[in-house]
N, CA, C and O of each residue as an XYZ file, in Angstrom:
536
protein
N     270.050    104.100    -25.613
C     271.041    103.628    -24.663
C     272.198    104.635    -24.600
O     272.596    105.201    -25.619
N     272.713    104.843    -23.432
C     273.803    105.781    -23.211
C     275.119    105.196    -23.713
O     275.439    104.036    -23.452
N     275.870    106.013    -24.434
C     277.218    105.624    -24.856
C     278.161    106.052    -23.733
O     278.625    107.192    -23.705
N     278.444    105.123    -22.800
C     279.216    105.448    -21.591
C     280.575    106.046    -21.919
O     281.031    106.954    -21.224
N     281.240    105.548    -22.980
C     282.553    106.092    -23.336
C     282.442    107.571    -23.690
O     283.316    108.361    -23.336
N     281.373    107.948    -24.384
C     281.180    109.347    -24.767
C     280.881    110.195    -23.536
O     281.413    111.297    -23.404
N     280.044    109.701    -22.642
C     279.667    110.456    -21.447
C     280.860    110.651    -20.522
O     280.918    111.648    -19.801
N     281.800    109.738    -20.525
C     282.936    109.782    -19.609
C     284.155    110.497    -20.199
O     285.280    110.233    -19.775
N     283.959    111.383    -21.152
C     285.080    112.115    -21.738
C     285.125    113.538    -21.203
O     284.159    114.048    -20.636
N     286.276    114.156    -21.402
C     286.423    115.556    -21.046
C     286.430    115.794    -19.550
O     286.716    114.890    -18.764
N     286.114    117.005    -19.170
C     286.066    117.398    -17.769
C     284.668    117.083    -17.239
O     283.668    117.449    -17.856
N     284.604    116.409    -16.106
C     283.322    116.040    -15.516
C     283.177    116.753    -14.172
O     283.974    116.521    -13.263
N     282.172    117.616    -14.036
C     281.957    118.272    -12.749
C     281.577    117.251    -11.680
O     280.844    116.301    -11.954
N     282.081    117.453    -10.457
C     281.749    116.591     -9.325
C     281.330    117.507     -8.181
O     282.149    118.254     -7.646
N     280.063    117.448     -7.813
C     279.521    118.325     -6.789
C     279.393    117.607     -5.460
O     279.062    116.422     -5.419
N     279.651    118.317     -4.378
C     279.419    117.848     -3.021
C     278.272    118.686     -2.482
O     278.420    119.889     -2.265
N     277.117    118.040     -2.265
C     275.884    118.764     -1.974
C     275.257    118.259     -0.679
O     275.191    117.050     -0.455
N     274.798    119.168      0.172
C     273.978    118.767      1.318
C     272.629    118.325      0.761
O     271.905    119.126      0.170
N     272.292    117.049      0.950
C     271.029    116.526      0.434
C     271.148    116.023     -0.988
O     270.329    116.377     -1.837
N     272.152    115.204     -1.268
C     272.389    114.721     -2.631
C     271.194    113.970     -3.206
O     270.903    114.112     -4.394
N     270.495    113.179     -2.402
C     269.335    112.433     -2.914
C     268.264    113.398     -3.412
O     267.647    113.161     -4.451
N     268.042    114.486     -2.673
C     267.069    115.496     -3.117
C     267.561    116.193     -4.379
O     266.767    116.498     -5.268
N     268.856    116.445     -4.463
C     269.420    117.081     -5.654
C     269.254    116.177     -6.878
O     268.918    116.649     -7.964
N     269.490    114.886     -6.697
C     269.330    113.942     -7.811
C     267.891    113.987     -8.318
O     267.659    114.089     -9.522
N     266.936    113.912     -7.412
C     265.520    113.965     -7.805
C     265.192    115.286     -8.492
O     264.446    115.318     -9.471
N     265.758    116.376     -7.969
C     265.518    117.689     -8.583
C     266.097    117.754     -9.992
O     265.432    118.236    -10.909
N     267.326    117.276    -10.175
C     267.959    117.328    -11.496
C     267.241    116.435    -12.494
O     267.222    116.731    -13.688
N     266.648    115.344    -12.020
C     265.837    114.506    -12.917
C     264.634    115.294    -13.422
O     264.266    115.195    -14.593
N     264.028    116.070    -12.542
C     262.850    116.860    -12.906
C     263.217    118.112    -13.711
O     262.609    118.395    -14.743
N     264.212    118.854    -13.230
C     264.549    120.148    -13.843
C     265.337    120.024    -15.142
O     265.133    120.807    -16.070
N     266.241    119.038    -15.214
C     267.143    118.937    -16.351
C     267.071    117.592    -17.063
O     267.969    117.249    -17.833
N     266.002    116.821    -16.812
C     265.807    115.508    -17.437
C     267.027    114.606    -17.242
O     267.394    113.841    -18.134
N     267.651    114.705    -16.065
C     268.832    113.895    -15.765
C     268.466    112.421    -15.720
O     267.386    112.039    -15.269
N     269.397    111.603    -16.200
C     269.261    110.146    -16.101
C     270.274    109.679    -15.066
O     271.463    109.980    -15.169
N     269.800    108.945    -14.074
C     270.685    108.403    -13.047
C     271.345    107.153    -13.610
O     270.680    106.139    -13.818
N     272.641    107.219    -13.854
C     273.384    106.090    -14.410
C     273.893    105.149    -13.326
O     274.470    104.104    -13.627
N     273.683    105.512    -12.085
C     274.090    104.656    -10.979
C     274.517    105.465     -9.778
O     275.124    106.529     -9.903
N     274.189    104.943     -8.615
C     274.627    105.601     -7.390
C     274.977    104.557     -6.344
O     274.537    103.409     -6.407
N     275.783    104.988     -5.379
C     276.193    104.141     -4.263
C     275.884    104.882     -2.973
O     276.177    106.070     -2.835
N     275.290    104.163     -2.034
C     274.970    104.755     -0.742
C     275.947    104.254      0.315
O     276.607    103.229      0.146
N     276.020    105.008      1.408
C     276.832    104.550      2.534
C     276.224    103.261      3.077
O     275.073    102.933      2.786
N     276.993    102.552      3.854
C     276.554    101.258      4.388
C     275.232    101.367      5.145
O     274.402    100.459      5.092
N     275.043    102.478      5.846
C     273.796    102.652      6.596
C     272.651    103.159      5.722
O     271.521    103.291      6.192
N     272.940    103.445      4.448
C     271.917    103.886      3.508
C     271.475    105.325      3.664
O     270.537    105.753      2.993
N     272.128    106.084      4.535
C     271.697    107.456      4.822
C     272.250    108.499      3.858
O     271.667    109.573      3.707
N     273.368    108.195      3.207
C     274.018    109.202      2.368
C     274.399    108.626      1.005
O     274.621    107.425      0.851
N     274.464    109.516      0.037
C     274.948    109.158     -1.300
C     276.466    109.327     -1.291
O     276.971    110.437     -1.126
N     277.185    108.225     -1.468
C     278.652    108.292     -1.560
C     279.083    108.747     -2.944
O     280.093    109.435     -3.090
N     278.314    108.360     -3.964
C     278.653    108.696     -5.345
C     277.422    108.496     -6.214
O     276.672    107.538     -6.030
N     277.221    109.385     -7.141
C     276.167    109.241     -8.136
C     276.657    109.833     -9.449
O     277.318    110.871     -9.469
N     276.324    109.162    -10.542
C     276.617    109.701    -11.866
C     275.312    109.934    -12.599
O     274.503    109.022    -12.772
N     275.124    111.161    -13.022
C     273.965    111.542    -13.810
C     274.410    111.843    -15.236
O     275.566    112.190    -15.478
N     273.492    111.708    -16.160
C     273.701    112.181    -17.528
C     272.668    113.263    -17.779
O     271.467    113.048    -17.610
N     273.149    114.424    -18.184
C     272.278    115.548    -18.514
C     272.634    116.018    -19.916
O     273.756    116.457    -20.167
N     271.680    115.922    -20.817
C     271.871    116.386    -22.191
C     273.134    115.792    -22.826
O     273.844    116.474    -23.565
N     273.402    114.531    -22.534
C     274.546    113.851    -23.134
C     275.856    113.986    -22.377
O     276.850    113.374    -22.768
N     275.887    114.763    -21.311
C     277.118    114.949    -20.545
C     276.988    114.402    -19.136
O     275.880    114.217    -18.634
N     278.118    114.144    -18.503
C     278.144    113.570    -17.164
C     278.182    114.654    -16.094
O     278.785    115.713    -16.269
N     277.518    114.356    -14.980
C     277.590    115.149    -13.765
C     277.653    114.157    -12.620
O     276.798    113.280    -12.506
N     278.656    114.291    -11.779
C     278.798    113.396    -10.631
C     278.593    114.198     -9.359
O     278.899    115.389     -9.298
N     278.062    113.514     -8.329
C     277.833    114.204     -7.072
C     277.794    113.218     -5.917
O     277.639    112.011     -6.103
N     277.940    113.773     -4.717
C     277.838    112.991     -3.487
C     277.309    113.909     -2.399
O     277.220    115.125     -2.571
N     276.963    113.298     -1.278
C     276.532    114.073     -0.115
C     277.718    114.773      0.512
O     278.782    114.175      0.670
N     277.547    116.024      0.869
C     278.601    116.764      1.559
C     278.850    116.174      2.938
O     279.951    116.295      3.475
N     277.841    115.539      3.515
C     277.952    115.001      4.871
C     279.019    113.928      5.005
O     279.500    113.678      6.111
N     279.400    113.286      3.904
C     280.419    112.238      4.013
C     281.824    112.787      3.808
O     282.802    112.044      3.886
N     281.928    114.090      3.544
C     283.228    114.727      3.369
C     283.846    114.939      4.753
O     283.263    115.641      5.579
N     285.001    114.352      5.020
C     285.602    114.463      6.358
C     286.035    115.883      6.728
O     286.324    116.158      7.893
N     286.080    116.787      5.742
C     286.516    118.152      6.045
C     285.406    118.981      6.688
O     285.649    120.110      7.116
N     284.203    118.440      6.761
C     283.106    119.166      7.399
C     282.115    119.681      6.387
O     282.116    119.271      5.226
N     281.267    120.584      6.839
C     280.189    121.121      6.009
C     280.705    121.852      4.783
O     281.724    122.542      4.825
N     280.000    121.688      3.733
C     280.342    122.347      2.469
C     279.323    123.452      2.197
O     278.155    123.335      2.568
N     279.764    124.498      1.563
C     278.870    125.548      1.104
C     279.051    125.675     -0.398
O     280.170    125.569     -0.901
N     277.950    125.902     -1.124
C     278.088    126.063     -2.573
C     279.043    127.207     -2.906
O     279.033    128.248     -2.249
N     279.845    127.008     -3.908
C     280.791    128.022     -4.346
C     280.138    128.915     -5.388
O     279.337    128.449     -6.199
N     280.474    130.176     -5.366
C     279.986    131.079     -6.406
C     281.035    131.242     -7.502
O     280.899    132.089     -8.384
N     282.084    130.419     -7.437
C     283.184    130.577     -8.389
C     283.041    129.698     -9.633
O     283.959    129.638    -10.451
N     281.916    129.026     -9.785
C     281.712    128.214    -10.986
C     280.242    128.255    -11.394
O     279.371    128.609    -10.599
N     279.987    127.891    -12.632
C     278.643    127.793    -13.181
C     278.564    126.530    -14.020
O     279.453    126.258    -14.827
N     277.514    125.766    -13.834
C     277.255    124.604    -14.670
C     276.616    125.140    -15.951
O     275.543    125.739    -15.890
N     277.236    124.943    -17.086
C     276.699    125.485    -18.337
C     276.109    124.373    -19.182
O     276.779    123.387    -19.492
N     274.848    124.542    -19.550
C     274.114    123.596    -20.370
C     273.951    124.210    -21.756
O     273.372    125.287    -21.898
N     274.460    123.527    -22.773
C     274.378    124.015    -24.148
C     273.368    123.148    -24.884
O     273.504    121.925    -24.920
N     272.358    123.776    -25.469
C     271.314    123.050    -26.177
C     270.696    123.921    -27.261
O     270.680    125.148    -27.157
N     270.196    123.282    -28.285
C     269.485    123.998    -29.351
C     267.999    124.160    -29.014
O     267.251    124.777    -29.772
N     267.583    123.609    -27.886
C     266.188    123.685    -27.448
C     266.091    124.488    -26.156
O     265.587    123.998    -25.145
N     266.576    125.720    -26.201
C     266.686    126.551    -25.007
C     265.393    126.763    -24.261
O     265.357    126.638    -23.037
N     264.319    127.083    -24.979
C     263.052    127.359    -24.302
C     262.547    126.153    -23.529
O     262.075    126.294    -22.400
N     262.640    124.964    -24.125
C     262.161    123.757    -23.456
C     262.936    123.512    -22.153
O     262.336    123.271    -21.105
N     264.265    123.575    -22.227
C     265.107    123.332    -21.052
C     264.872    124.410    -19.995
O     264.777    124.104    -18.807
N     264.778    125.665    -20.422
C     264.594    126.788    -19.511
C     263.273    126.661    -18.752
O     263.242    126.747    -17.524
N     262.183    126.455    -19.497
C     260.858    126.375    -18.874
C     260.773    125.212    -17.895
O     260.186    125.350    -16.822
N     261.348    124.077    -18.250
C     261.317    122.911    -17.365
C     262.084    123.202    -16.068
O     261.602    122.878    -14.982
N     263.261    123.803    -16.169
C     264.075    124.100    -14.992
C     263.375    125.105    -14.076
O     263.373    124.932    -12.857
N     262.790    126.138    -14.644
C     262.085    127.148    -13.844
C     260.850    126.528    -13.195
O     260.574    126.786    -12.023
N     260.105    125.716    -13.941
C     258.917    125.056    -13.381
C     259.285    124.121    -12.232
O     258.503    123.953    -11.296
N     260.464    123.513    -12.296
C     260.915    122.597    -11.249
C     261.382    123.332     -9.998
O     261.450    122.727     -8.929
N     261.705    124.621    -10.101
C     262.116    125.375     -8.923
C     263.384    126.181     -9.047
O     263.818    126.786     -8.066
N     264.001    126.214    -10.227
C     265.170    127.079    -10.407
C     264.733    128.535    -10.402
O     263.665    128.871    -10.914
N     265.550    129.388     -9.829
C     265.288    130.832     -9.814
C     266.033    131.493    -10.961
O     267.187    131.165    -11.235
N     265.370    132.423    -11.628
C     265.985    133.151    -12.735
C     266.931    134.199    -12.174
O     266.525    135.047    -11.380
N     268.191    134.142    -12.586
C     269.194    135.135    -12.209
C     269.320    136.163    -13.329
O     269.390    137.364    -13.070
N     269.348    135.691    -14.570
C     269.366    136.543    -15.765
C     268.506    135.841    -16.806
O     268.697    134.650    -17.051
N     267.561    136.549    -17.428
C     266.638    135.901    -18.354
C     267.341    135.319    -19.586
O     268.399    135.788    -20.005
N     266.719    134.288    -20.146
C     267.214    133.683    -21.376
C     266.852    134.613    -22.522
O     265.681    134.755    -22.874
N     267.875    135.251    -23.108
C     267.619    136.174    -24.211
C     268.843    136.288    -25.111
O     269.949    135.894    -24.740
N     268.622    136.831    -26.292
C     269.692    136.982    -27.279
C     270.759    137.926    -26.725
O     270.457    138.982    -26.171
N     272.018    137.510    -26.893
C     273.139    138.297    -26.408
C     273.903    138.922    -27.586
O     273.738    138.513    -28.735
N     274.718    139.893    -27.284
C     275.462    140.609    -28.326
C     276.389    139.702    -29.123
O     276.735    140.038    -30.256
N     276.800    138.573    -28.575
C     277.720    137.681    -29.278
C     276.995    136.700    -30.205
O     277.639    135.904    -30.889
N     275.649    136.755    -30.231
C     274.896    135.961    -31.200
C     274.242    134.691    -30.676
O     273.643    133.949    -31.455
N     274.340    134.421    -29.382
C     273.695    133.254    -28.784
C     272.634    133.721    -27.796
O     272.690    134.845    -27.299
N     271.658    132.844    -27.513
C     270.737    133.093    -26.414
C     271.389    132.545    -25.150
O     271.975    131.463    -25.162
N     271.283    133.301    -24.060
C     271.973    132.942    -22.823
C     271.151    133.430    -21.641
O     270.590    134.525    -21.674
N     271.082    132.609    -20.596
C     270.427    132.998    -19.362
C     271.042    132.255    -18.199
O     271.730    131.251    -18.386
N     270.793    132.752    -16.982
C     271.381    132.130    -15.776
C     270.290    131.798    -14.768
O     269.314    132.529    -14.601
N     270.496    130.672    -14.106
C     269.566    130.168    -13.102
C     270.326    129.791    -11.833
O     271.541    129.598    -11.861
N     269.601    129.689    -10.727
C     270.154    129.171     -9.484
C     269.217    128.069     -9.016
O     268.001    128.260     -8.978
N     269.781    126.904     -8.657
C     268.924    125.810     -8.213
C     268.750    125.866     -6.693
O     269.445    126.633     -6.026
N     267.838    125.069     -6.138
C     267.582    125.121     -4.694
C     268.769    124.707     -3.821
O     268.717    124.874     -2.602
N     269.833    124.173     -4.420
C     271.002    123.737     -3.667
C     272.140    124.754     -3.740
O     273.247    124.499     -3.266
N     271.848    125.926     -4.349
C     272.829    126.994     -4.436
C     273.785    126.870     -5.608
O     274.779    127.593     -5.680
N     273.493    125.959     -6.527
C     274.348    125.766     -7.704
C     273.891    126.711     -8.805
O     272.698    126.817     -9.090
N     274.836    127.388     -9.414
C     274.565    128.315    -10.519
C     274.580    127.547    -11.842
O     275.497    126.770    -12.108
N     273.559    127.772    -12.664
C     273.434    127.134    -13.975
C     273.287    128.215    -15.040
O     272.610    129.221    -14.831
N     273.925    127.997    -16.172
C     273.730    128.863    -17.335
C     273.187    128.002    -18.460
O     273.571    126.842    -18.609
N     272.300    128.570    -19.242
C     271.782    127.885    -20.413
C     272.198    128.697    -21.630
O     271.946    129.900    -21.708
N     272.828    128.031    -22.563
C     273.284    128.686    -23.783
C     272.666    127.963    -24.971
O     272.809    126.750    -25.122
N     271.983    128.723    -25.806
C     271.435    128.196    -27.054
C     272.228    128.839    -28.192
O     272.109    130.042    -28.425
N     273.043    128.039    -28.908
C     273.878    128.611    -29.968
C     273.032    129.330    -31.025
O     271.942    128.886    -31.387
N     273.567    130.443    -31.499
C     272.887    131.212    -32.519
C     272.927    130.501    -33.874
O     273.606    129.485    -34.027
N     272.210    131.029    -34.835
C     272.159    130.432    -36.168
C     273.566    130.249    -36.760
O     274.412    131.139    -36.670
N     273.790    129.095    -37.356
C     275.071    128.830    -38.000
C     276.187    128.370    -37.073
O     277.298    128.103    -37.530
N     275.908    128.274    -35.786
C     276.948    127.851    -34.826
C     276.797    126.379    -34.524
O     277.570    125.827    -33.742
């Protein structure tokens, strides 16, 4: 069972995505996301809000179409970083689901394994596997 108080701590990313329902399904497949609840617009066409749990942390998202400011484009100014001790498992699952490799998952000079991915919605993801003793 999810400890909601733990999941709702710290900084929680909130994404506005064209095709939020497809993104939710993709994140369930690629990152073993658990859908903790979502709300649709009255007509059922758009996701107004969804909360996912990925590897113990929260990710919230909604459809960009309901944003009154107009169309949204993914920003290149941020990266969703996933920290896990099971890097190969997470990496292989994400790539098999459709993430594109931007930088391979490999040992870095600072002592951790690190790699970068891009998902089909234009979101940048990094996977970090802490090195021994970290």
